[in-house]
Biopython code that builds the backbone (N, CA, C, O; Angstrom):
import numpy as np
from Bio.PDB.StructureBuilder import StructureBuilder

atoms = [
    (1, "MET", "N", (88.858, 115.458, 119.980)),
    (1, "MET", "CA", (90.105, 114.956, 119.439)),
    (1, "MET", "C", (89.920, 114.562, 117.977)),
    (1, "MET", "O", (88.839, 114.169, 117.538)),
    (2, "LYS", "N", (90.990, 114.683, 117.268)),
    (2, "LYS", "CA", (90.968, 114.330, 115.852)),
    (2, "LYS", "C", (91.195, 112.835, 115.670)),
    (2, "LYS", "O", (91.676, 112.147, 116.571)),
    (3, "GLY", "N", (90.843, 112.354, 114.496)),
    (3, "GLY", "CA", (91.114, 110.979, 114.116)),
    (3, "GLY", "C", (92.145, 110.965, 113.008)),
    (3, "GLY", "O", (92.241, 111.905, 112.219)),
    (4, "TYR", "N", (92.907, 109.899, 112.957)),
    (4, "TYR", "CA", (93.977, 109.807, 111.960)),
    (4, "TYR", "C", (94.031, 108.417, 111.345)),
    (4, "TYR", "O", (93.661, 107.418, 111.961)),
    (5, "TRP", "N", (94.502, 108.395, 110.119)),
    (5, "TRP", "CA", (94.975, 107.168, 109.496)),
    (5, "TRP", "C", (96.484, 107.338, 109.388)),
    (5, "TRP", "O", (96.970, 108.395, 108.987)),
    (6, "LEU", "N", (97.208, 106.312, 109.741)),
    (6, "LEU", "CA", (98.639, 106.265, 109.490)),
    (6, "LEU", "C", (98.849, 105.112, 108.528)),
    (6, "LEU", "O", (98.590, 103.955, 108.860)),
    (7, "ILE", "N", (99.316, 105.433, 107.342)),
    (7, "ILE", "CA", (99.519, 104.431, 106.295)),
    (7, "ILE", "C", (101.018, 104.293, 106.054)),
    (7, "ILE", "O", (101.697, 105.265, 105.723)),
    (8, "VAL", "N", (101.519, 103.086, 106.222)),
    (8, "VAL", "CA", (102.914, 102.774, 105.958)),
    (8, "VAL", "C", (102.912, 101.751, 104.839)),
    (8, "VAL", "O", (102.350, 100.665, 104.981)),
    (9, "GLY", "N", (103.539, 102.098, 103.730)),
    (9, "GLY", "CA", (103.465, 101.210, 102.576)),
    (9, "GLY", "C", (104.762, 101.083, 101.819)),
    (9, "GLY", "O", (105.711, 101.842, 102.017)),
    (10, "THR", "N", (104.772, 100.099, 100.947)),
    (10, "THR", "CA", (105.900, 99.920, 100.042)),
    (10, "THR", "C", (105.808, 100.985, 98.946)),
    (10, "THR", "O", (104.806, 101.691, 98.833)),
    (11, "GLU", "N", (106.846, 101.084, 98.160)),
    (11, "GLU", "CA", (106.793, 101.985, 97.008)),
    (11, "GLU", "C", (105.654, 101.535, 96.092)),
    (11, "GLU", "O", (105.298, 100.357, 96.071)),
    (12, "ILE", "N", (105.097, 102.458, 95.351)),
    (12, "ILE", "CA", (104.006, 102.154, 94.425)),
    (12, "ILE", "C", (104.542, 101.241, 93.318)),
    (12, "ILE", "O", (105.538, 101.553, 92.665)),
    (13, "SER", "N", (103.865, 100.114, 93.124)),
    (13, "SER", "CA", (104.281, 99.178, 92.075)),
    (13, "SER", "C", (103.337, 99.196, 90.873)),
    (13, "SER", "O", (103.681, 98.684, 89.808)),
    (14, "ASP", "N", (102.150, 99.781, 91.036)),
    (14, "ASP", "CA", (101.165, 99.845, 89.955)),
    (14, "ASP", "C", (100.648, 101.286, 89.880)),
    (14, "ASP", "O", (99.727, 101.664, 90.603)),
    (15, "GLN", "N", (101.247, 102.068, 89.006)),
    (15, "GLN", "CA", (100.909, 103.491, 88.900)),
    (15, "GLN", "C", (99.467, 103.714, 88.443)),
    (15, "GLN", "O", (98.820, 104.665, 88.883)),
    (16, "GLU", "N", (98.962, 102.853, 87.570)),
    (16, "GLU", "CA", (97.586, 103.001, 87.095)),
    (16, "GLU", "C", (96.589, 102.777, 88.229)),
    (16, "GLU", "O", (95.615, 103.518, 88.360)),
    (17, "ALA", "N", (96.831, 101.762, 89.041)),
    (17, "ALA", "CA", (95.953, 101.507, 90.186)),
    (17, "ALA", "C", (96.030, 102.664, 91.178)),
    (17, "ALA", "O", (95.016, 103.053, 91.757)),
    (18, "GLN", "N", (97.221, 103.214, 91.376)),
    (18, "GLN", "CA", (97.368, 104.350, 92.296)),
    (18, "GLN", "C", (96.622, 105.573, 91.769)),
    (18, "GLN", "O", (96.004, 106.306, 92.541)),
    (19, "ALA", "N", (96.677, 105.791, 90.475)),
    (19, "ALA", "CA", (95.960, 106.923, 89.871)),
    (19, "ALA", "C", (94.452, 106.756, 90.041)),
    (19, "ALA", "O", (93.746, 107.724, 90.320)),
    (20, "GLU", "N", (93.964, 105.539, 89.875)),
    (20, "GLU", "CA", (92.532, 105.289, 90.056)),
    (20, "GLU", "C", (92.138, 105.464, 91.520)),
    (20, "GLU", "O", (91.075, 106.008, 91.819)),
    (21, "TYR", "N", (92.990, 105.006, 92.426)),
    (21, "TYR", "CA", (92.733, 105.225, 93.857)),
    (21, "TYR", "C", (92.641, 106.723, 94.147)),
    (21, "TYR", "O", (91.722, 107.167, 94.835)),
    (22, "ALA", "N", (93.576, 107.491, 93.633)),
    (22, "ALA", "CA", (93.577, 108.941, 93.867)),
    (22, "ALA", "C", (92.301, 109.580, 93.324)),
    (22, "ALA", "O", (91.722, 110.458, 93.965)),
    (23, "ARG", "N", (91.865, 109.144, 92.151)),
    (23, "ARG", "CA", (90.636, 109.688, 91.553)),
    (23, "ARG", "C", (89.428, 109.374, 92.434)),
    (23, "ARG", "O", (88.592, 110.243, 92.682)),
    (24, "LEU", "N", (89.340, 108.134, 92.904)),
    (24, "LEU", "CA", (88.207, 107.739, 93.741)),
    (24, "LEU", "C", (88.289, 108.352, 95.134)),
    (24, "LEU", "O", (87.262, 108.655, 95.741)),
    (25, "TRP", "N", (89.513, 108.537, 95.646)),
    (25, "TRP", "CA", (89.698, 109.070, 96.992)),
    (25, "TRP", "C", (89.251, 110.528, 97.112)),
    (25, "TRP", "O", (88.717, 110.922, 98.149)),
    (26, "LYS", "N", (89.457, 111.322, 96.086)),
    (26, "LYS", "CA", (89.207, 112.760, 96.186)),
    (26, "LYS", "C", (87.815, 113.090, 96.741)),
    (26, "LYS", "O", (87.746, 113.814, 97.734)),
    (27, "PRO", "N", (86.709, 112.612, 96.172)),
    (27, "PRO", "CA", (85.393, 112.963, 96.730)),
    (27, "PRO", "C", (85.136, 112.321, 98.102)),
    (27, "PRO", "O", (84.400, 112.875, 98.918)),
    (28, "ILE", "N", (85.733, 111.172, 98.349)),
    (28, "ILE", "CA", (85.572, 110.529, 99.656)),
    (28, "ILE", "C", (86.273, 111.368, 100.721)),
    (28, "ILE", "O", (85.706, 111.651, 101.776)),
    (29, "GLY", "N", (87.502, 111.759, 100.436)),
    (29, "GLY", "CA", (88.244, 112.615, 101.369)),
    (29, "GLY", "C", (87.518, 113.915, 101.650)),
    (29, "GLY", "O", (87.476, 114.371, 102.793)),
    (30, "GLU", "N", (86.943, 114.517, 100.613)),
    (30, "GLU", "CA", (86.182, 115.763, 100.802)),
    (30, "GLU", "C", (84.961, 115.525, 101.680)),
    (30, "GLU", "O", (84.649, 116.337, 102.551)),
    (31, "LYS", "N", (84.277, 114.419, 101.453)),
    (31, "LYS", "CA", (83.079, 114.087, 102.240)),
    (31, "LYS", "C", (83.401, 113.994, 103.733)),
    (31, "LYS", "O", (82.606, 114.424, 104.568)),
    (32, "TYR", "N", (84.560, 113.437, 104.066)),
    (32, "TYR", "CA", (84.938, 113.232, 105.468)),
    (32, "TYR", "C", (85.906, 114.300, 105.982)),
    (32, "TYR", "O", (86.468, 114.154, 107.068)),
    (33, "GLN", "N", (86.101, 115.361, 105.218)),
    (33, "GLN", "CA", (86.968, 116.482, 105.600)),
    (33, "GLN", "C", (88.379, 116.006, 105.951)),
    (33, "GLN", "O", (88.980, 116.469, 106.920)),
    (34, "ALA", "N", (88.892, 115.080, 105.152)),
    (34, "ALA", "CA", (90.221, 114.514, 105.381)),
    (34, "ALA", "C", (91.297, 115.430, 104.821)),
    (34, "ALA", "O", (91.126, 116.064, 103.779)),
    (35, "ARG", "N", (92.405, 115.480, 105.538)),
    (35, "ARG", "CA", (93.583, 116.231, 105.079)),
    (35, "ARG", "C", (94.772, 115.287, 105.085)),
    (35, "ARG", "O", (95.143, 114.749, 106.128)),
    (36, "SER", "N", (95.363, 115.089, 103.925)),
    (36, "SER", "CA", (96.537, 114.217, 103.826)),
    (36, "SER", "C", (97.798, 114.981, 104.189)),
    (36, "SER", "O", (97.998, 116.120, 103.768)),
    (37, "ASN", "N", (98.641, 114.334, 104.977)),
    (37, "ASN", "CA", (99.908, 114.918, 105.424)),
    (37, "ASN", "C", (99.730, 116.357, 105.901)),
    (37, "ASN", "O", (100.313, 117.279, 105.331)),
    (38, "PRO", "N", (98.913, 116.550, 106.962)),
    (38, "PRO", "CA", (98.569, 117.893, 107.404)),
    (38, "PRO", "C", (99.706, 118.655, 108.076)),
    (38, "PRO", "O", (99.639, 119.881, 108.173)),
    (39, "SER", "N", (100.725, 117.981, 108.531)),
    (39, "SER", "CA", (101.827, 118.631, 109.229)),
    (39, "SER", "C", (102.767, 119.317, 108.244)),
    (39, "SER", "O", (102.931, 118.865, 107.110)),
    (40, "LYS", "N", (103.377, 120.402, 108.682)),
    (40, "LYS", "CA", (104.371, 121.081, 107.849)),
    (40, "LYS", "C", (105.614, 120.218, 107.677)),
    (40, "LYS", "O", (106.321, 120.333, 106.675)),
    (41, "VAL", "N", (105.878, 119.360, 108.645)),
    (41, "VAL", "CA", (107.037, 118.483, 108.598)),
    (41, "VAL", "C", (106.531, 117.051, 108.431)),
    (41, "VAL", "O", (105.874, 116.526, 109.330)),
    (42, "PRO", "N", (106.825, 116.412, 107.301)),
    (42, "PRO", "CA", (106.318, 115.047, 107.081)),
    (42, "PRO", "C", (106.980, 114.060, 108.034)),
    (42, "PRO", "O", (108.083, 114.309, 108.521)),
    (43, "PRO", "N", (106.305, 112.928, 108.303)),
    (43, "PRO", "CA", (106.919, 111.905, 109.145)),
    (43, "PRO", "C", (108.214, 111.406, 108.520)),
    (43, "PRO", "O", (108.328, 111.306, 107.298)),
    (44, "LEU", "N", (109.173, 111.100, 109.355)),
    (44, "LEU", "CA", (110.462, 110.601, 108.895)),
    (44, "LEU", "C", (110.481, 109.092, 109.086)),
    (44, "LEU", "O", (110.407, 108.603, 110.213)),
    (45, "LEU", "N", (110.576, 108.370, 108.010)),
    (45, "LEU", "CA", (110.603, 106.912, 108.035)),
    (45, "LEU", "C", (112.051, 106.487, 108.257)),
    (45, "LEU", "O", (112.877, 106.590, 107.349)),
    (46, "VAL", "N", (112.362, 106.006, 109.470)),
    (46, "VAL", "CA", (113.757, 105.704, 109.790)),
    (46, "VAL", "C", (114.047, 104.213, 109.930)),
    (46, "VAL", "O", (115.176, 103.794, 109.674)),
    (47, "GLU", "N", (113.089, 103.411, 110.318)),
    (47, "GLU", "CA", (113.275, 101.967, 110.398)),
    (47, "GLU", "C", (112.191, 101.328, 109.555)),
    (47, "GLU", "O", (111.043, 101.215, 109.985)),
    (48, "ALA", "N", (112.557, 100.915, 108.360)),
    (48, "ALA", "CA", (111.562, 100.505, 107.385)),
    (48, "ALA", "C", (112.017, 99.287, 106.621)),
    (48, "ALA", "O", (112.676, 99.399, 105.588)),
    (49, "ARG", "N", (111.676, 98.157, 107.116)),
    (49, "ARG", "CA", (112.083, 96.924, 106.439)),
    (49, "ARG", "C", (111.675, 96.941, 104.980)),
    (49, "ARG", "O", (112.540, 96.979, 104.105)),
    (50, "ASP", "N", (110.404, 96.913, 104.698)),
    (50, "ASP", "CA", (109.917, 96.922, 103.324)),
    (50, "ASP", "C", (109.206, 98.227, 102.972)),
    (50, "ASP", "O", (108.861, 98.451, 101.812)),
    (51, "ALA", "N", (108.989, 99.070, 103.946)),
    (51, "ALA", "CA", (108.234, 100.301, 103.725)),
    (51, "ALA", "C", (109.080, 101.326, 102.980)),
    (51, "ALA", "O", (110.297, 101.404, 103.148)),
    (52, "GLY", "N", (108.398, 102.101, 102.159)),
    (52, "GLY", "CA", (109.080, 103.145, 101.418)),
    (52, "GLY", "C", (108.371, 104.481, 101.514)),
    (52, "GLY", "O", (108.858, 105.488, 101.000)),
    (53, "ARG", "N", (107.219, 104.490, 102.173)),
    (53, "ARG", "CA", (106.473, 105.749, 102.264)),
    (53, "ARG", "C", (105.539, 105.718, 103.467)),
    (53, "ARG", "O", (105.113, 104.659, 103.928)),
    (54, "VAL", "N", (105.239, 106.911, 103.955)),
    (54, "VAL", "CA", (104.328, 107.099, 105.079)),
    (54, "VAL", "C", (103.354, 108.196, 104.703)),
    (54, "VAL", "O", (103.754, 109.235, 104.177)),
    (55, "VAL", "N", (102.070, 107.970, 104.972)),
    (55, "VAL", "CA", (101.045, 108.985, 104.737)),
    (55, "VAL", "C", (100.240, 109.122, 106.027)),
    (55, "VAL", "O", (99.822, 108.126, 106.617)),
    (56, "VAL", "N", (100.030, 110.355, 106.452)),
    (56, "VAL", "CA", (99.150, 110.644, 107.582)),
    (56, "VAL", "C", (97.921, 111.337, 107.019)),
    (56, "VAL", "O", (98.035, 112.305, 106.267)),
    (57, "VAL", "N", (96.749, 110.843, 107.383)),
    (57, "VAL", "CA", (95.492, 111.462, 106.961)),
    (57, "VAL", "C", (94.755, 111.883, 108.225)),
    (57, "VAL", "O", (94.494, 111.064, 109.106)),
    (58, "GLU", "N", (94.425, 113.162, 108.304)),
    (58, "GLU", "CA", (93.760, 113.725, 109.477)),
    (58, "GLU", "C", (92.271, 113.913, 109.204)),
    (58, "GLU", "O", (91.880, 114.374, 108.131)),
    (59, "PHE", "N", (91.448, 113.551, 110.183)),
    (59, "PHE", "CA", (90.002, 113.715, 110.117)),
    (59, "PHE", "C", (89.550, 114.557, 111.306)),
    (59, "PHE", "O", (90.268, 114.651, 112.301)),
    (60, "PRO", "N", (88.370, 115.170, 111.219)),
    (60, "PRO", "CA", (87.882, 115.991, 112.330)),
    (60, "PRO", "C", (87.682, 115.201, 113.626)),
    (60, "PRO", "O", (87.722, 115.774, 114.714)),
    (61, "SER", "N", (87.465, 113.877, 113.512)),
    (61, "SER", "CA", (87.212, 113.053, 114.698)),
    (61, "SER", "C", (87.566, 111.599, 114.399)),
    (61, "SER", "O", (87.730, 111.204, 113.244)),
    (62, "LEU", "N", (87.678, 110.822, 115.461)),
    (62, "LEU", "CA", (87.901, 109.393, 115.295)),
    (62, "LEU", "C", (86.719, 108.750, 114.578)),
    (62, "LEU", "O", (86.899, 107.848, 113.760)),
    (63, "GLU", "N", (85.511, 109.216, 114.887)),
    (63, "GLU", "CA", (84.312, 108.682, 114.238)),
    (63, "GLU", "C", (84.356, 108.909, 112.730)),
    (63, "GLU", "O", (83.968, 108.034, 111.956)),
    (64, "ALA", "N", (84.828, 110.082, 112.315)),
    (64, "ALA", "CA", (84.942, 110.369, 110.882)),
    (64, "ALA", "C", (85.988, 109.461, 110.235)),
    (64, "ALA", "O", (85.783, 108.976, 109.122)),
    (65, "ALA", "N", (87.107, 109.231, 110.925)),
    (65, "ALA", "CA", (88.162, 108.364, 110.385)),
    (65, "ALA", "C", (87.641, 106.942, 110.201)),
    (65, "ALA", "O", (87.895, 106.313, 109.174)),
    (66, "LYS", "N", (86.915, 106.440, 111.193)),
    (66, "LYS", "CA", (86.352, 105.091, 111.100)),
    (66, "LYS", "C", (85.251, 105.037, 110.044)),
    (66, "LYS", "O", (85.179, 104.090, 109.261)),
    (67, "GLY", "N", (84.393, 106.059, 110.026)),
    (67, "GLY", "CA", (83.296, 106.104, 109.059)),
    (67, "GLY", "C", (83.800, 106.126, 107.632)),
    (67, "GLY", "O", (83.222, 105.481, 106.757)),
    (68, "CYS", "N", (84.870, 106.859, 107.390)),
    (68, "CYS", "CA", (85.451, 106.915, 106.053)),
    (68, "CYS", "C", (85.946, 105.535, 105.643)),
    (68, "CYS", "O", (85.692, 105.086, 104.525)),
    (69, "TYR", "N", (86.645, 104.870, 106.540)),
    (69, "TYR", "CA", (87.189, 103.549, 106.213)),
    (69, "TYR", "C", (86.071, 102.547, 105.926)),
    (69, "TYR", "O", (86.215, 101.678, 105.067)),
    (70, "ASP", "N", (84.962, 102.673, 106.646)),
    (70, "ASP", "CA", (83.841, 101.743, 106.491)),
    (70, "ASP", "C", (82.881, 102.121, 105.364)),
    (70, "ASP", "O", (81.968, 101.356, 105.053)),
    (71, "ASP", "N", (83.073, 103.281, 104.753)),
    (71, "ASP", "CA", (82.185, 103.758, 103.693)),
    (71, "ASP", "C", (82.279, 102.825, 102.478)),
    (71, "ASP", "O", (83.384, 102.485, 102.055)),
    (72, "PRO", "N", (81.152, 102.409, 101.916)),
    (72, "PRO", "CA", (81.187, 101.538, 100.732)),
    (72, "PRO", "C", (81.985, 102.139, 99.565)),
    (72, "PRO", "O", (82.610, 101.405, 98.799)),
    (73, "ALA", "N", (81.964, 103.440, 99.432)),
    (73, "ALA", "CA", (82.743, 104.076, 98.362)),
    (73, "ALA", "C", (84.238, 103.865, 98.604)),
    (73, "ALA", "O", (85.001, 103.669, 97.658)),
    (74, "TYR", "N", (84.653, 103.907, 99.870)),
    (74, "TYR", "CA", (86.069, 103.676, 100.156)),
    (74, "TYR", "C", (86.430, 102.211, 99.945)),
    (74, "TYR", "O", (87.558, 101.897, 99.563)),
    (75, "GLU", "N", (85.498, 101.332, 100.187)),
    (75, "GLU", "CA", (85.744, 99.908, 99.960)),
    (75, "GLU", "C", (86.181, 99.681, 98.503)),
    (75, "GLU", "O", (87.099, 98.904, 98.241)),
    (76, "GLU", "N", (85.523, 100.360, 97.571)),
    (76, "GLU", "CA", (85.903, 100.255, 96.159)),
    (76, "GLU", "C", (87.283, 100.857, 95.925)),
    (76, "GLU", "O", (88.122, 100.254, 95.256)),
    (77, "ALA", "N", (87.517, 102.049, 96.477)),
    (77, "ALA", "CA", (88.807, 102.714, 96.286)),
    (77, "ALA", "C", (89.943, 101.894, 96.880)),
    (77, "ALA", "O", (91.027, 101.811, 96.303)),
    (78, "LYS", "N", (89.691, 101.291, 98.033)),
    (78, "LYS", "CA", (90.719, 100.519, 98.729)),
    (78, "LYS", "C", (91.248, 99.372, 97.866)),
    (78, "LYS", "O", (92.429, 99.035, 97.951)),
    (79, "ARG", "N", (90.402, 98.777, 97.047)),
    (79, "ARG", "CA", (90.854, 97.703, 96.155)),
    (79, "ARG", "C", (92.020, 98.170, 95.290)),
    (79, "ARG", "O", (92.979, 97.429, 95.073)),
    (80, "PHE", "N", (91.931, 99.411, 94.795)),
    (80, "PHE", "CA", (92.998, 99.957, 93.951)),
    (80, "PHE", "C", (94.236, 100.295, 94.778)),
    (80, "PHE", "O", (95.361, 100.104, 94.317)),
    (81, "ALA", "N", (94.033, 100.796, 95.998)),
    (81, "ALA", "CA", (95.172, 101.095, 96.868)),
    (81, "ALA", "C", (95.972, 99.835, 97.157)),
    (81, "ALA", "O", (97.203, 99.850, 97.126)),
    (82, "LEU", "N", (95.271, 98.749, 97.436)),
    (82, "LEU", "CA", (95.941, 97.495, 97.760)),
    (82, "LEU", "C", (96.578, 96.850, 96.534)),
    (82, "LEU", "O", (97.510, 96.055, 96.656)),
    (83, "GLN", "N", (96.076, 97.191, 95.366)),
    (83, "GLN", "CA", (96.687, 96.721, 94.114)),
    (83, "GLN", "C", (97.951, 97.525, 93.814)),
    (83, "GLN", "O", (98.907, 97.007, 93.236)),
    (84, "ALA", "N", (97.943, 98.792, 94.212)),
    (84, "ALA", "CA", (99.054, 99.696, 93.896)),
    (84, "ALA", "C", (100.295, 99.420, 94.738)),
    (84, "ALA", "O", (101.418, 99.607, 94.268)),
    (85, "SER", "N", (100.098, 98.973, 95.990)),
    (85, "SER", "CA", (101.237, 98.718, 96.876)),
    (85, "SER", "C", (100.783, 97.903, 98.079)),
    (85, "SER", "O", (99.590, 97.786, 98.356)),
    (86, "ASN", "N", (101.756, 97.346, 98.784)),
    (86, "ASN", "CA", (101.469, 96.700, 100.059)),
    (86, "ASN", "C", (101.498, 97.778, 101.128)),
    (86, "ASN", "O", (102.339, 98.676, 101.085)),
    (87, "ARG", "N", (100.578, 97.697, 102.096)),
    (87, "ARG", "CA", (100.533, 98.738, 103.111)),
    (87, "ARG", "C", (99.918, 98.222, 104.400)),
    (87, "ARG", "O", (99.274, 97.174, 104.441)),
    (88, "VAL", "N", (100.139, 98.987, 105.429)),
    (88, "VAL", "CA", (99.503, 98.799, 106.724)),
    (88, "VAL", "C", (98.811, 100.113, 107.037)),
    (88, "VAL", "O", (99.400, 101.181, 106.871)),
    (89, "LEU", "N", (97.560, 100.043, 107.488)),
    (89, "LEU", "CA", (96.800, 101.260, 107.809)),
    (89, "LEU", "C", (96.329, 101.148, 109.253)),
    (89, "LEU", "O", (95.650, 100.190, 109.622)),
    (90, "LEU", "N", (96.692, 102.126, 110.058)),
    (90, "LEU", "CA", (96.265, 102.207, 111.451)),
    (90, "LEU", "C", (95.313, 103.376, 111.600)),
    (90, "LEU", "O", (95.512, 104.417, 110.974)),
    (91, "ILE", "N", (94.279, 103.223, 112.418)),
    (91, "ILE", "CA", (93.355, 104.311, 112.723)),
    (91, "ILE", "C", (93.514, 104.608, 114.209)),
    (91, "ILE", "O", (93.459, 103.701, 115.040)),
    (92, "PHE", "N", (93.714, 105.898, 114.541)),
    (92, "PHE", "CA", (93.879, 106.258, 115.939)),
    (92, "PHE", "C", (93.342, 107.660, 116.210)),
    (92, "PHE", "O", (93.045, 108.421, 115.289)),
    (93, "GLU", "N", (93.227, 107.976, 117.481)),
    (93, "GLU", "CA", (92.717, 109.263, 117.923)),
    (93, "GLU", "C", (93.857, 110.038, 118.574)),
    (93, "GLU", "O", (94.738, 109.452, 119.203)),
    (94, "GLY", "N", (93.833, 111.336, 118.423)),
    (94, "GLY", "CA", (94.850, 112.156, 119.051)),
    (94, "GLY", "C", (94.783, 113.581, 118.577)),
    (94, "GLY", "O", (93.795, 113.990, 117.966)),
    (95, "ASP", "N", (95.813, 114.340, 118.847)),
    (95, "ASP", "CA", (95.934, 115.705, 118.362)),
    (95, "ASP", "C", (97.380, 115.946, 118.049)),
    (95, "ASP", "O", (98.154, 116.361, 118.911)),
    (96, "LEU", "N", (97.750, 115.686, 116.810)),
    (96, "LEU", "CA", (99.138, 115.832, 116.410)),
    (96, "LEU", "C", (99.556, 117.285, 116.276)),
    (96, "LEU", "O", (100.747, 117.595, 116.318)),
    (97, "GLY", "N", (98.580, 118.189, 116.113)),
    (97, "GLY", "CA", (98.902, 119.603, 115.987)),
    (97, "GLY", "C", (99.747, 119.894, 114.771)),
    (97, "GLY", "O", (100.024, 119.011, 113.960)),
    (98, "GLU", "N", (100.144, 121.117, 114.657)),
    (98, "GLU", "CA", (100.986, 121.546, 113.548)),
    (98, "GLU", "C", (102.433, 121.513, 113.984)),
    (98, "GLU", "O", (102.822, 122.229, 114.907)),
    (99, "ALA", "N", (103.225, 120.701, 113.338)),
    (99, "ALA", "CA", (104.660, 120.655, 113.633)),
    (99, "ALA", "C", (105.355, 121.777, 112.886)),
    (99, "ALA", "O", (104.865, 122.251, 111.861)),
    (100, "GLY", "N", (106.476, 122.188, 113.393)),
    (100, "GLY", "CA", (107.275, 123.171, 112.675)),
    (100, "GLY", "C", (107.169, 124.518, 113.137)),
    (100, "GLY", "O", (107.811, 125.412, 112.585)),
]
sb = StructureBuilder()
sb.init_structure("model")
sb.init_model(0)
sb.init_chain("A")
sb.init_seg("    ")
for serial, (resi, resn, name, xyz) in enumerate(atoms, 1):
    if name == "N":
        sb.init_residue(resn, " ", resi, " ")
    sb.init_atom(name, np.array(xyz, "f"), 0.0, 1.0, " ", f" {name:<3s}", serial, name[0])
structure = sb.get_structure()
């Protein structure tokens, strides 16, 4: 089974921090074979008090998803993500498959 991150966040409030997060995330994502928004049909955010965006990140396994989150390199990147917006990140196992 695959592993996933489901990130629900507010709109980006700090573009510079988001850009730095993206720069740091790229090699980390490659290391863990992560795919952002892998489905052809993106999640539809329909009940969102403060949320303005949803990101799904797919990993080859739950272990890879957890390992990526616990990686010291991601710890540094996460500081910028949390500066860029408020968010909730869930890690789960499953097989979402290809929608569409």
